[in-house]
C-alpha positions as CSV (number, residue, x, y, z in Angstrom):
1,M,-0.9,26.6,8.4
2,E,0.7,25.5,11.7
3,A,-2.1,27.0,13.8
4,D,-4.8,25.8,11.5
5,L,-3.7,22.2,11.6
6,N,-2.9,22.2,15.3
7,Q,-6.6,22.8,16.0
8,F,-7.1,19.2,14.9
9,E,-4.2,17.5,16.7
10,N,-5.9,16.9,20.0
11,Y,-9.2,15.9,18.5
12,I,-9.9,12.2,18.4
13,D,-13.0,11.2,16.5
14,P,-15.5,9.4,18.8
15,R,-15.7,6.6,16.2
16,R,-12.0,6.0,16.5
17,K,-12.4,5.6,20.3
18,E,-15.4,3.2,19.9
19,L,-13.5,0.9,17.5
20,A,-10.2,0.9,19.4
21,A,-11.3,-2.2,21.3
22,D,-11.7,-4.3,18.1
23,R,-9.0,-7.0,18.5
24,Y,-8.2,-6.8,14.8
25,R,-7.8,-3.0,14.5
26,P,-4.1,-2.2,13.9
27,L,-2.4,0.0,16.5
28,Y,0.5,1.4,14.5
29,H,-0.8,1.4,11.0
30,Y,-2.9,4.4,9.8
31,Q,-6.5,3.9,9.1
32,P,-9.4,6.4,9.2
33,P,-11.5,6.8,12.3
34,A,-14.2,4.5,10.8
35,N,-15.7,3.0,7.7
36,W,-14.1,2.1,4.3
37,M,-10.7,3.2,2.9
38,N,-8.7,2.2,-0.1
39,D,-6.2,3.8,-2.4
40,P,-3.7,6.4,-1.0
41,N,-4.0,9.6,-3.1
42,G,-2.3,13.0,-3.4
43,T,0.6,12.3,-1.1
44,I,2.6,15.5,-0.6
45,F,5.0,17.2,1.8
46,W,3.9,20.9,2.3
47,N,4.7,23.5,4.9
48,G,6.2,21.0,7.4
49,W,3.5,18.4,7.1
50,Y,3.1,15.1,5.2
51,H,-0.4,15.0,3.7
52,L,-2.1,11.7,3.0
53,F,-5.3,11.7,1.0
54,Y,-7.1,8.4,0.5
55,Q,-10.2,6.9,-1.1
56,H,-12.9,6.9,1.6
57,R,-16.5,6.0,2.1
58,P,-17.3,8.1,5.2
59,Y,-20.8,6.6,5.6
60,D,-20.2,2.9,5.0
61,S,-17.6,0.2,5.7
62,G,-18.5,-2.3,3.0
63,P,-16.8,-2.4,-0.4
64,P,-18.2,0.2,-2.8
65,N,-20.3,-0.6,-5.9
66,P,-18.8,1.0,-9.0
67,A,-19.8,4.6,-9.6
68,D,-22.4,4.6,-6.8
69,G,-21.4,8.1,-5.7
70,S,-19.8,7.0,-2.4
71,C,-16.1,7.6,-3.2
72,H,-14.7,10.6,-1.3
73,W,-11.2,11.8,-0.5
74,G,-10.3,11.3,3.2
75,H,-7.4,13.3,4.6
76,A,-4.8,13.0,7.3
77,A,-1.5,14.8,8.0
78,S,1.7,13.9,9.9
79,K,5.0,15.5,10.9
80,D,6.8,12.2,11.1
81,L,4.8,9.7,8.9
82,I,4.1,7.8,12.2
83,H,1.6,9.8,14.2
84,W,-1.3,11.1,12.2
85,T,-3.9,13.9,12.6
86,D,-7.3,13.2,11.1
87,L,-8.6,16.1,9.0
88,P,-12.0,16.8,7.4
89,V,-13.0,15.0,4.2
90,A,-11.3,16.9,1.3
91,L,-13.5,15.9,-1.6
92,A,-17.1,14.8,-1.9
93,P,-19.1,14.1,-5.1
94,T,-21.1,17.1,-6.3
95,P,-24.7,16.3,-7.2
96,E,-25.2,17.0,-11.0
97,G,-21.5,17.6,-11.3
98,P,-18.9,15.7,-13.4
99,D,-17.9,13.8,-10.2
100,N,-21.4,13.0,-9.0
101,R,-20.6,9.2,-9.5
102,G,-17.6,9.5,-7.2
103,C,-14.2,11.3,-6.7
104,A,-11.7,8.6,-7.6
105,S,-7.9,8.6,-7.3
106,G,-5.4,11.3,-8.4
107,N,-2.5,13.4,-7.0
108,T,-1.6,16.8,-5.5
109,V,0.7,19.5,-7.0
110,I,1.6,23.0,-6.1
111,N,0.6,25.3,-9.0
112,E,2.1,28.7,-8.7
113,G,2.0,28.4,-4.9
114,V,-1.6,27.0,-4.8
115,P,-2.2,23.5,-3.6
116,T,-4.1,21.7,-6.4
117,L,-5.8,18.2,-6.4
118,I,-6.2,16.4,-9.7
119,Y,-8.7,13.5,-9.6
120,Y,-11.0,11.3,-11.7
121,G,-14.7,12.2,-11.6
122,I,-16.0,8.7,-12.3
123,Y,-17.4,8.6,-15.9
124,G,-17.3,12.4,-16.0
125,G,-13.6,13.2,-16.6
126,I,-10.5,14.6,-15.0
127,C,-11.3,17.3,-12.4
128,T,-9.3,19.7,-10.2
129,A,-9.7,21.5,-6.9
130,T,-7.7,24.1,-5.1
131,S,-7.1,25.2,-1.5
132,D,-5.1,27.6,0.6
133,D,-1.9,26.6,2.5
134,D,-3.7,24.6,5.2
135,M,-5.3,22.3,2.6
136,I,-8.4,21.9,4.7
137,T,-11.1,23.4,2.5
138,W,-11.1,22.7,-1.2
139,E,-12.8,24.5,-4.0
140,K,-13.6,22.7,-7.2
141,S,-12.7,24.3,-10.5
142,P,-15.5,25.9,-12.5
143,Y,-13.9,24.4,-15.6
144,N,-14.4,20.8,-14.5
145,P,-14.0,18.5,-16.1
146,V,-10.8,19.9,-17.4
147,I,-10.4,16.7,-19.5
148,P,-13.9,15.5,-20.4
149,A,-14.7,11.8,-20.8
150,P,-13.9,10.7,-24.4
151,T,-16.6,10.6,-27.0
152,G,-16.3,9.0,-30.4
153,D,-13.5,6.9,-31.7
154,V,-10.4,8.0,-29.9
155,E,-7.2,6.1,-28.8
156,W,-7.2,7.3,-25.2
157,K,-9.2,6.4,-22.1
158,L,-9.6,8.2,-18.8
159,H,-9.1,6.8,-15.3
160,D,-6.8,7.8,-12.4
161,P,-4.6,10.8,-13.4
162,F,-1.1,11.7,-12.3
163,V,0.2,15.2,-13.1
164,W,3.7,16.7,-13.0
165,K,5.5,19.9,-14.2
166,K,8.3,20.0,-16.7
167,E,9.6,23.3,-18.0
168,D,6.6,25.3,-19.4
169,Y,4.1,22.4,-19.4
170,W,2.0,20.4,-17.0
171,Y,1.9,16.8,-18.1
172,C,-0.9,14.3,-17.1
173,I,-1.0,10.6,-17.6
174,S,-4.4,8.9,-17.4
175,G,-3.9,5.4,-16.1
176,S,-6.0,2.9,-17.9
177,Q,-5.7,0.0,-20.3
178,A,-5.3,-0.8,-24.0
179,G,-7.8,-3.5,-25.0
180,E,-11.0,-4.7,-23.3
181,G,-11.7,-5.6,-19.7
182,R,-9.0,-5.9,-17.0
183,Q,-7.6,-9.3,-17.7
184,I,-4.1,-10.3,-18.6
185,G,-4.3,-11.4,-22.2
186,T,-7.2,-9.3,-23.3
187,S,-5.9,-5.9,-22.0
188,H,-2.6,-4.2,-21.2
189,D,-1.6,-1.5,-18.9
190,A,-1.3,1.9,-20.6
191,G,-0.8,5.6,-19.6
192,F,-2.3,8.1,-22.0
193,M,-0.5,11.5,-21.8
194,F,-1.9,15.0,-22.0
195,R,-0.3,18.4,-21.6
196,S,-1.4,21.9,-20.6
197,K,0.1,25.3,-19.8
198,D,-2.6,26.4,-17.3
199,M,-4.1,23.1,-16.0
200,I,-7.4,24.1,-17.6
201,T,-7.0,23.5,-21.3
202,W,-5.4,20.1,-22.1
203,E,-4.3,18.5,-25.4
204,Y,-3.8,14.8,-25.9
205,M,-0.3,13.7,-26.9
206,Y,0.2,9.9,-27.1
207,P,0.7,6.9,-24.7
208,L,3.6,7.6,-22.2
209,Y,5.0,4.2,-22.9
210,E,4.2,1.1,-25.0
211,P,1.4,-0.9,-23.4
212,G,2.8,-3.4,-20.9
213,K,2.0,-6.9,-19.7
214,E,-0.3,-6.1,-16.8
215,S,-4.1,-5.9,-17.1
216,D,-4.3,-2.2,-16.5
217,L,-2.6,0.9,-15.0
218,A,-4.4,2.2,-11.9
219,V,-3.3,4.9,-9.4
220,P,-0.1,5.8,-11.3
221,D,2.7,7.6,-9.5
222,F,5.6,8.7,-11.8
223,F,8.9,10.2,-10.5
224,K,12.6,10.4,-10.9
225,L,14.5,7.9,-8.8
226,G,18.3,8.0,-8.9
227,D,19.3,8.3,-12.6
228,K,16.1,6.5,-13.7
229,H,12.3,7.0,-13.5
230,C,9.9,4.9,-11.6
231,L,6.3,4.3,-12.4
232,L,4.4,2.9,-9.4
233,F,0.9,1.5,-10.2
234,A,-1.8,-1.0,-9.3
235,S,-3.2,-3.7,-11.4
236,H,-6.7,-4.8,-10.8
237,T,-5.6,-8.3,-11.6
238,R,-2.3,-8.6,-9.6
239,G,-2.0,-5.7,-7.2
240,A,0.9,-3.4,-6.6
241,Q,3.6,-3.1,-9.3
242,Y,6.3,-0.9,-10.7
243,Y,8.4,-0.2,-13.8
244,I,11.9,1.3,-13.7
245,G,13.1,2.9,-16.9
246,T,14.3,5.9,-18.9
247,Y,12.3,9.1,-19.4
248,A,13.4,11.3,-22.3
249,N,11.7,13.4,-24.9
250,N,8.4,12.9,-23.0
251,K,8.5,9.2,-23.5
252,F,9.1,6.5,-20.9
253,V,10.9,3.3,-21.8
254,P,10.5,0.6,-19.1
255,E,13.6,-1.4,-18.6
256,S,12.5,-3.6,-15.7
257,H,9.3,-4.6,-14.0
258,G,8.7,-5.7,-10.4
259,R,5.7,-6.9,-8.4
260,M,5.0,-6.0,-4.8
261,N,2.0,-8.3,-4.5
262,F,2.2,-11.9,-5.6
263,T,-1.4,-13.1,-5.8
264,R,-4.0,-12.8,-8.6
265,F,-7.5,-11.4,-8.6
266,S,-10.4,-12.5,-10.7
267,S,-12.2,-9.9,-12.9
268,S,-15.5,-11.6,-12.1
269,H,-14.9,-11.0,-8.4
270,D,-15.8,-14.4,-7.1
271,R,-17.2,-12.9,-3.9
272,N,-15.7,-13.7,-0.5
273,S,-12.7,-15.7,-1.8
274,P,-8.9,-15.2,-2.3
275,D,-9.7,-14.2,-5.9
276,D,-12.0,-11.4,-4.8
277,M,-9.8,-8.3,-4.5
278,M,-12.0,-6.9,-1.8
279,T,-11.5,-9.9,0.5
280,S,-8.0,-10.9,-0.6
281,G,-6.0,-9.5,2.4
282,D,-3.3,-8.3,-0.1
283,M,-1.5,-5.1,-1.0
284,Q,-2.7,-2.7,-3.6
285,S,-2.2,0.8,-4.9
286,P,1.3,2.1,-3.9
287,F,1.8,5.9,-3.7
288,S,4.8,7.9,-2.5
289,W,6.1,11.1,-1.0
290,N,9.2,13.0,-1.9
291,A,10.6,13.7,1.6
292,P,12.5,16.9,2.2
293,D,15.7,15.0,3.0
294,G,15.6,13.3,-0.4
295,R,14.1,9.9,0.6
296,R,11.3,8.4,-1.4
297,I,8.6,7.1,1.0
298,M,6.0,4.7,-0.3
299,I,2.7,3.7,1.3
300,S,0.0,1.3,0.1
301,W,-3.5,0.1,0.7
302,V,-3.7,-3.2,2.6
303,I,-7.0,-4.9,1.8
304,E,-9.1,-6.8,4.3
305,G,-9.1,-10.6,4.2
306,R,-12.5,-11.1,5.8
307,T,-15.9,-11.5,4.0
308,R,-17.6,-8.5,2.7
309,E,-20.4,-8.9,5.2
310,V,-18.0,-8.9,8.2
311,Q,-16.3,-5.8,6.8
312,T,-19.7,-4.1,6.7
313,S,-20.7,-5.1,10.2
314,S,-17.4,-4.3,11.8
315,G,-17.7,-0.6,11.1
316,W,-14.3,-0.3,9.4
317,S,-12.3,-1.7,6.4
318,G,-8.8,-1.3,5.1
319,T,-5.6,0.1,6.4
320,M,-2.4,1.6,5.1
321,S,0.8,-0.3,5.0
322,L,3.7,0.9,7.0
323,P,5.7,3.7,5.2
324,R,8.6,2.2,3.3
325,E,11.8,3.8,2.0
326,I,12.4,2.9,-1.6
327,S,15.5,3.4,-3.7
328,L,17.1,2.2,-6.9
329,S,19.4,-0.9,-6.8
330,D,22.2,-1.7,-9.2
331,D,20.0,-4.2,-11.1
332,N,17.2,-1.7,-11.8
333,T,14.9,-3.1,-9.1
334,L,13.6,-1.4,-6.0
335,E,15.3,-1.6,-2.7
336,I,12.6,-1.6,0.0
337,R,13.1,-1.0,3.7
338,P,10.9,0.0,6.6
339,L,10.7,3.8,7.4
340,S,13.6,4.7,9.7
341,E,11.3,6.6,12.1
342,L,9.4,3.4,12.9
343,K,12.2,2.6,15.4
344,S,10.8,5.3,17.6
345,L,7.8,3.0,18.4
346,R,10.0,0.3,19.8
347,K,9.9,-0.6,23.6
348,D,10.7,-3.5,25.9
349,Q,13.4,-5.2,23.9
350,S,14.1,-8.9,24.2
351,T,17.1,-10.6,22.6
352,L,18.0,-14.2,21.8
353,M,21.3,-15.3,20.4
354,G,22.8,-18.5,18.8
355,I,19.6,-20.4,18.4
356,H,20.4,-23.8,16.9
357,L,17.6,-25.2,14.7
358,N,17.7,-28.9,14.0
359,K,16.5,-29.9,10.6
360,D,12.9,-30.8,10.1
361,K,12.1,-29.6,13.7
362,V,10.3,-26.6,15.0
363,M,11.6,-24.7,18.0
364,S,9.5,-22.5,20.3
365,L,11.2,-19.2,21.0
366,G,10.2,-18.1,24.5
367,G,9.8,-14.5,25.5
368,V,9.5,-13.0,22.0
369,G,5.8,-13.4,21.2
370,G,3.0,-10.9,20.8
371,N,0.5,-9.5,18.4
372,C,1.8,-5.9,18.3
373,I,5.5,-6.4,17.8
374,E,8.6,-6.0,15.6
375,I,11.0,-8.9,15.2
376,E,14.5,-8.5,13.7
377,A,16.2,-11.8,13.0
378,E,19.4,-12.9,11.2
379,F,20.0,-16.5,10.1
380,Q,23.3,-18.2,9.4
381,S,24.0,-18.3,5.7
382,S,23.5,-21.6,3.9
383,D,23.3,-23.0,0.4
384,S,20.3,-25.4,0.6
385,G,17.2,-26.2,2.6
386,E,14.5,-23.9,4.1
387,I,14.6,-21.6,7.1
388,G,12.1,-19.4,8.7
389,L,9.8,-18.2,11.5
390,K,6.3,-19.1,12.5
391,V,4.5,-16.2,14.1
392,C,1.1,-15.7,15.8
393,C,1.2,-19.4,16.8
394,S,-1.3,-20.9,19.2
395,R,0.1,-23.3,21.8
396,D,-1.4,-26.4,20.1
397,G,-0.3,-25.3,16.6
398,S,-3.8,-25.0,15.2
399,E,-3.1,-21.4,14.2
400,E,0.2,-20.1,12.8
401,T,1.5,-17.7,10.1
402,V,4.6,-19.1,8.4
403,I,7.5,-17.1,6.9
404,T,9.8,-19.4,4.8
405,Y,13.0,-18.8,2.8
406,S,13.8,-21.5,0.2
407,Y,17.4,-21.7,-1.0
408,E,16.5,-24.0,-3.8
409,K,13.6,-21.9,-5.1
410,Q,15.2,-18.6,-4.1
411,T,11.9,-17.3,-2.8
412,L,10.4,-15.8,0.3
413,T,6.9,-17.0,1.3
414,L,4.3,-15.7,3.7
415,D,1.8,-18.5,4.2
416,V,-1.4,-17.5,6.0
417,S,-3.5,-20.6,5.3
418,K,-3.4,-21.6,9.0
419,S,-3.4,-18.1,10.5
420,T,-6.9,-18.5,11.9
421,L,-9.7,-21.0,12.5
422,S,-12.3,-18.4,11.8
423,K,-14.6,-19.1,8.8
424,D,-14.8,-15.3,8.2
425,F,-11.2,-15.3,6.9
426,V,-11.2,-15.9,3.2
427,G,-8.0,-14.2,2.0
428,T,-6.0,-17.3,2.3
429,A,-3.7,-17.1,-0.7
430,S,0.0,-17.1,0.1
431,Q,2.5,-14.4,-0.9
432,E,5.6,-15.8,-2.6
433,G,8.2,-13.4,-4.0
434,P,11.7,-13.8,-5.5
435,L,14.7,-13.2,-3.2
436,T,18.2,-14.2,-4.3
437,L,20.9,-14.2,-1.6
438,G,24.5,-13.8,-2.6
439,D,27.2,-16.3,-1.7
440,G,27.7,-16.1,2.1
441,E,24.8,-13.6,2.5
442,S,22.6,-14.1,5.6
443,L,18.9,-14.0,5.5
444,K,17.9,-10.8,7.5
445,L,14.2,-10.4,8.4
446,R,12.3,-7.6,9.9
447,V,8.8,-8.7,10.7
448,F,6.0,-6.3,11.8
449,I,2.9,-7.8,13.4
450,D,0.1,-5.4,14.1
451,R,-2.9,-7.4,15.2
452,S,-4.3,-8.2,11.8
453,V,-1.4,-7.1,9.6
454,V,1.8,-8.9,8.9
455,E,4.6,-7.2,6.9
456,V,7.9,-9.1,6.3
457,F,10.9,-7.2,5.0
458,A,13.9,-9.2,3.8
459,N,17.4,-8.0,3.1
460,D,16.1,-4.6,2.0
461,R,15.1,-6.2,-1.3
462,Q,11.7,-7.8,-0.7
463,C,8.6,-7.2,1.3
464,L,5.5,-9.4,1.7
465,T,2.3,-8.2,3.2
466,K,-0.9,-10.1,4.3
467,R,-3.9,-9.7,6.6
468,I,-4.4,-12.3,9.4
469,Y,-7.2,-12.7,12.0
470,P,-6.1,-15.2,14.7
471,S,-9.2,-16.4,16.6
472,R,-7.4,-17.7,19.7
473,E,-6.2,-15.5,22.5
474,D,-3.0,-17.6,22.8
475,S,-2.0,-17.1,19.1
476,I,1.0,-14.9,19.9
477,G,3.9,-17.4,19.9
478,V,7.0,-17.3,17.8
479,R,8.9,-20.4,16.5
480,G,11.9,-21.0,14.4
481,F,12.5,-23.9,12.0
482,A,14.8,-25.4,9.4
483,N,14.0,-28.0,6.8
484,K,16.4,-30.5,5.1
485,K,19.4,-29.0,6.9
486,D,20.3,-27.6,10.3
487,S,20.5,-23.9,10.7
488,T,21.1,-21.2,13.3
489,I,19.4,-17.9,14.2
490,K,22.5,-15.8,14.9
491,I,20.5,-13.1,16.7
492,L,16.8,-12.3,17.2
493,N,15.5,-9.0,18.6
494,K,11.9,-8.4,19.5
495,W,10.3,-5.2,20.5
496,N,6.7,-4.4,21.6
497,M,5.4,-1.6,19.5
498,S,3.7,1.5,20.8
499,S,0.3,2.6,19.5
500,I,0.4,5.7,17.3
501,W,-2.9,7.0,18.9
502,P,-3.4,8.7,22.3
503,S,-4.8,6.4,24.9
C-alpha cells in the first residue's frame, strides 16, 4: 500500500492549482481539488493512512438535485490528518444499477481483511463494494442491493447505513425517520437495525433506539466512547447532533443529547437564505476516526454561506471542518478540542498580555490580525457581563465577525451578520450554544480563521463554526471588548497558519 499511495503524493490536480488564488478558498482545511463536496463518509485508519471518503459531484460545483445521479464518493488519505493526498473517485453510480440515482453516504469496515464500503444507493437500497489494501479501485458486489428498498407495509426505511461487527454478526443501522417528512413535530429521528453473518443476506431486527426528538437521522456514526456509546448524526432540520447513552443487548438507550450546530433549516428550502441548508454557512454531518493511539477524531462538512448561483460559478463548494478530538465528559456530554497536530501549522507567534478592557468599549489589538491565523486567548474570570473578540474587522468597522460570551445567559455566540458587505452572502444566522463556566473558571478561546471559515473552540466544551466572506481587503483586524463590566485578557497568542498544500 505504501508504494501505491505514494504515487499520488506529489500529484497536484491542475484544478486545485487554478482555484488556489480564490480569496475565499481555505488554506488549511481539506476540500477536494474542485467542485461540490458534502458529507464525510467511510472514515477509517488502515495500513498507516487515515482515509477520508466524502460525498462529491466531480463535474459540478452547485448543490445537487435529489437523486439526479450526481453523487459520487470522493477520496483522500493522510498520515497526520493535516496534509492530504487526493485519490481517485472511489464510487460512481452504475447506469441501470441499484445506485444509478447516486451513491449516498455510508461507512467503511474491514471484513476478514478486505476493505469494504457500505453505502446507500439512492432509492435502490443498501450496497457494498470491496477493494484491496490500497483502497484505490473498488468493485461493487454482484449481490447489490444487499438490503433492497422496502416494498409493501413495513416498519423500516432505508437511508444512510452504518455497519459494525459484534461477535458473530455484522449489524447495520439505516438512518432515517419515523413519521412523514423531515420536520420536527411531524417526524422523529430513527435508526432501523439489521444483522447479517456474511454482509450479503440481512434480516431486519427492530429500531436501534426509541425515535428521538430530531427530524431525522442522517449519516449515523455509532461507536464506544469511554464506558458509554456515542451516536453522531445529522438532522436535515438542525445540523450536526449526537446522543450519548448505553448500548446493551443490541439496544441503545440515549441518556443525553447535544447539538453541534445551533441554527435551523427549512424543509421547503427557501432558496438562498439562512434557512436554506445549502446556503446556510453552517456545520453538518459529523463523522469520526478511531485513531491508533485511542483518540476519537471527528470531522464535519462545513456548508457554503453564499448563494447557489455563486457556488456554481466559483467552481467549488464546501469544505471539511478542522479535525476535532472528542471525548466523554463527566456529565455525559462531549468534550471537543482541536486536533493536537494542528499546532504543527503554527508560525510567526505574536503575544499580548494583560489587556485591560473598559466596559462598553472596543479595543483594537495591534499586531494580531490576519485571515489565515489561530488565536488563543484567556480572559479574566467574572460573574457578570459579556466579553469577547471581534475578528476579521475592517478599519471602519463596517465588516466584523463577533465572538461573545455572556455570563448571564451562559452562552457562546458567533455572530456573522456583519462579516461582509457582499450581497452574495446569505448564511447570516448566528450560532449560539450553551457554555457554563464554573466558579472562578476563565474563558479560554481558540479561534481558527481560514479565509472563509471561522471555528471557535471554548474551554474544550463548545465549538461554533460558520462561513464568512469579507469583501474588504482590510478586514483582518482583531478587537477585544467587554460589556456592562470591565474585564482583562490575561494573555493572547496569535500564530499565522501554514497552508497544507504545496506552493
